[in-house]
N, C-alpha and C positions, 0 to 999 in steps of 0.2 A: 428238826430239820426236814424239809420236804424233799420229794424225789428230785424236783428241779434244782433245789439248792445243793444237793449232793452231786449232781451231774458234773459241774465244772471240775471238781477234784478228780473224778473218775476219768473224765476226758483228757485232762492234763497228763495223767499217767499213760493213757493210750497214745496220745500224740507223741510223747517222748519215746515210747517204744517203737512207733512207726518210723520216726526219723532215724532212730538208731539202726533198726533192722533193714531198712531200704539200702542205706549206704553199705552196711556190712555184707548183705547178700550179694550185691554187685561185685564187691571186692573179692569175696570168697570164690565166686564162680569164675572170675577172671583168672585168679591164681590157680584154681583147680585145673582149668583148661591148659594153663602154661606148664604146670608141674606134674599133672596126672595123679595128684594125691586123692585117694578115695576118702580119707578122713576129711579133707578140705571140702570135697564135693558134698559129703554128708552134712558138714557145717553150713554150706551154702543153701542146701535144701532146707535145713532147719530154720535159717534166718528168713528165707523166702516164705515158708509156711507161717512163721510167726508174724510177718508183715500182713499176710492175708487174714490171719486170725484177729489181729488188732482191728482191721477194717470191719470184720464181722461183729466185734464187740461194739464198735461205733454204731452199727445198724441196730443192735439191741438197745443201746442208750437212746437212740433217736425214737424208736418205737415206744420205749418205756416212758418217754416224756409226754406222750399223748394223754389228753384228759379223758376221764371215764365217759363212757357213752352207754347207749341202751344195750348194746351187745356185750360190753365189758364194763359193767357197773362198778367193779372194784379196780378199774384201771388196767394199765398195760405193764405194770412193774415187773411181772415175771418174764417179760420178753428178754430182759438182761440175762436171766438164768437159762432160758432156752438157747440163746445164741452162745452163751459160755459153754453149754454142753456140746453144741456143734463144734466149738473150738477144741474141746477135749477130744472129740472123734477125729478132728483134723490132725491134731498132734499125734494121735495114735497111728492113723493110717498113712497120711502123707509124710509126717515127720519121722516117726519111728519106723514105720513099715518100709518106706523107700530107702532109708539109711541102712537098714538090716539087709534088704535085698541087694542093694548096691555093694555092700561089704562082702556078702557071700559071693556075688559075681566076680568081684575083684580078687578074692582068695583063689578062685579057680585059674585066673590068668592075671597075676599081679603086674602092675606097671613097673618098669625099671626105675630105680631110685634116681632122682634128679636133685639139683641144687635146692635145698629147703629154705633158703634165705627169705624169699618173698612169702612163703607160708608163715614163717615166724612173725614177719612184719605185719601181715594182715591179721593174724590171730591176736597179736598184741594190741593193735588198733581196735579190733572187734571187742576185746576184753574191756577196753576203756569205754567204748560206746555202750556196751551191754551193762557195764557197771553203773554208768550214769542212769540208764533207764531203770535198772534194778533199784538204785538208790531213791529215785522218784517214787516208785511204788512202795518201797520200804518206809519212806517218810509218811506217805499217806496212811499206811497201816499203823504206824507208830502214833499217829494222831488219835487213834481210837483204841490204843493199847491200854489195858487195865494195869494198875500197879501190881508188880510181881509176876505178871504174865510174860511168857516167852514169846518171841516173834511167831513161832509155829503155832502156839496156842491162840495168838491173835488172828492168824490166818484161818484156823479152824472155826473161830467164833465169828469171823467177819461175815456180813451179809452182802457186802459189796463185791459181787462176782467179778466185775471188770478189773478192780484193783488187785484182788488176790490171784486172778488168772494171769495178769501180766507179771506179777511177782513170781509165781511158780514157773512160768515160761522163762523168765529171765534167769532165775536160779538154775534151771536146767541148761540154759544157754551158756552160762558161765562155767558150769561143770563140764559141758560138752567141749568148750574151747580148751580147757585144761587137758581133757582126754585126747583131743585131736593133737595138741602140741606134744604130749607124751608119746603118742603113737608115731608121729613123724620123727621125733628125736631118737626114740629107741630103735626105730627102723634103720636110721642112719648109723646109730652107735654100733649095732650088731650086724649091719649090712644085710638086713633081712627084709625083703619087700612084703612079707606077709603080716608084719605087725601093724602097718598102716591100715589095711583093710579090716583087721581085727578091731582096731580103734573105731572104725566106722560102725561096726556091729555093736560095739559097746555104747556108742552115742545113741544108736537106735534103741537099744534096751533102756537107756536112761530116759529117752523121750517117751517110751511106752509107760514107764513108771510114772512120769509126770502126768501123762494123759489119764491114767487110772486115778491118780490123786485128784485131778480136776473133775473127772466124771463123778467121783464120790461126793465131792463138796457141792458141785453145782446140781447134781441129781437130787440130793437131799433138799436143797432150797426149792427146786422146781416142784417137788412133791408136796411142799407146804411145811417147812421146818418151823418149829416153835422158837420162841425167844430164849429158851433154855430154862432149866430147873431153878437156877439161882434167881433169875429175873422174875420168874413166875411166883416164887416165894415172896419177893419184895412186893409184887402186885397184890398178893393175898393180904399182906400186912396193911397195905393202903385201904383195902376194903374193910378189914376187921377194925381199923381205927375210926371208921366213920360211925357216928352215933345212930344213924338210921338203919344200919345193918345188924340183923340179928345173928345170922349164920352165913358163912362163906362156903360154898360148895366148890365145884370144879371150875377152874379158869382155863380156857383154851385159847391159844394164840396161834396165828399162822402168818408167816412172812410173805407179804404180797409183793415186796420189792425191797431194794437196799435200805430205804428209809420209810417203809410203809408196812404197818403191822395191824392185823385184825385181832380184836379181843372179844370173846364172848364170856359172860360172867353168869354163873349159876349161884345167885345169892338169895337170901331171904330177908326182905325188909321187915321191920317191926310192924306188927299188926295194928290196925286202927289208924294208920297214917292217912291223911287227906291227900287228894290227887296233887294239889299244889305243893305239899310237903315232899311227896315222892319226886316230883319234877325238880325241886330244889336240890334234893339229895343226889339225883342222877347228874345234874349239872355240876355239883360239887365234886362228885367222884370222877367225872370226866376231866375236870381241871387237875385233880390230884394225880390221875394216871398220866396226863400229858406232862406234868412237871417231873414225874419220875422217869418217863420215857417218851420223848417227843415223837418218836417213830410210830407210836400207837395212835393212828389217826382215826380209827373206828372202834367204838365200844358198844357192844350190844348186850342187853340184859334179857335173860330167858323169860318167857311169858309167865311161867310159874312164879317167878320172883315178884312180878308186879301184881299178880292175882292175890298172893299171900298178904300183901300190904292192905288190900281192900276188904279183907274178911273181918 
C-alpha cells in the first residue's frame, strides 16, 4: 500500500472527527455561557482545540502526499508525524493548560449553581458524536490489528499518526465528558459549587496525559522508528532463504511515512557470482521483501556486500 492509497482512510477518520467536534464545541460553549459551568467550558475548549488539531492533521496529510523531489528525495511522509507532534503540543497547552487554569480560577470564585438540564443534554449529544468519531478511528485501527493484539497494542504499533492521534483524542474526549457530567451531578447532589471547577482541572490533567502519550508515539516516529524486532526477524529469514546469500548481517529499517519504509541490508553474497547473477538476486530479494511488507518501498544493499560477490 502506497502513501496515497493509505491517505483516504486516514482522511475519513479526520473528517469524521472534524464534523463531530465542530458541532459539539458550539453547543458546549453556548450552554457554558448560559449555565456558568466551568467543566462545560473546559469541555468546549477541548472540542474547539480538537477541531483545530484535526485541521493540522489534514495539513500534514496534504504535505505527505507530495512526490519526492531534489530537496526531499525520500519524500514528505514524515510531515504527518511532524504535524501530529504539533497536535500533541496543542492538546497539552491549549487543551490541558487552559482547562486547568480556568478550573483554578473558578475555584477561587465559583459560579452559583444553576439548572444543569442543558448541560446533561449537550453532554449526552456530545458523547454520541464523539463515540461515532471514536468508532471510525477504532475501525481503522482494527483493520491493521494483528491476531491476539489488544487495541492499545495496535495503537502503539501503528505508523499511521493521523488515525491513532484521532483515536487518542477521542478517547480522552469521551472520558472528559464523563468527568464533566460527574462534576456537574456531584456539585448539585452535594450543593457544592467547588466540585464543578475541580472537574475542569481533572479534565485538564486528562488532556495533559493524552498529550504526553501522543508526543511519545509521534516523536518516536519522527526520529525514525524501525518496523520492530519481530518484523526485522522475518526480513532476515527472507534474506537467509535466498540461495545467493551467504551470510546476513545487520538489517536497518526506518519509517519514512505511514506506508513508506526504508531498508538497508548488510549481507554477503556468495563469492564468484557474475554481475548479472547479482542483479537477478537483488531483484528477487526486492520482490520477496515487498511480498512480506509492501510498505518497504526502498531496499539498499551495502557496498561491501556487492564487492564480496565479485571477489
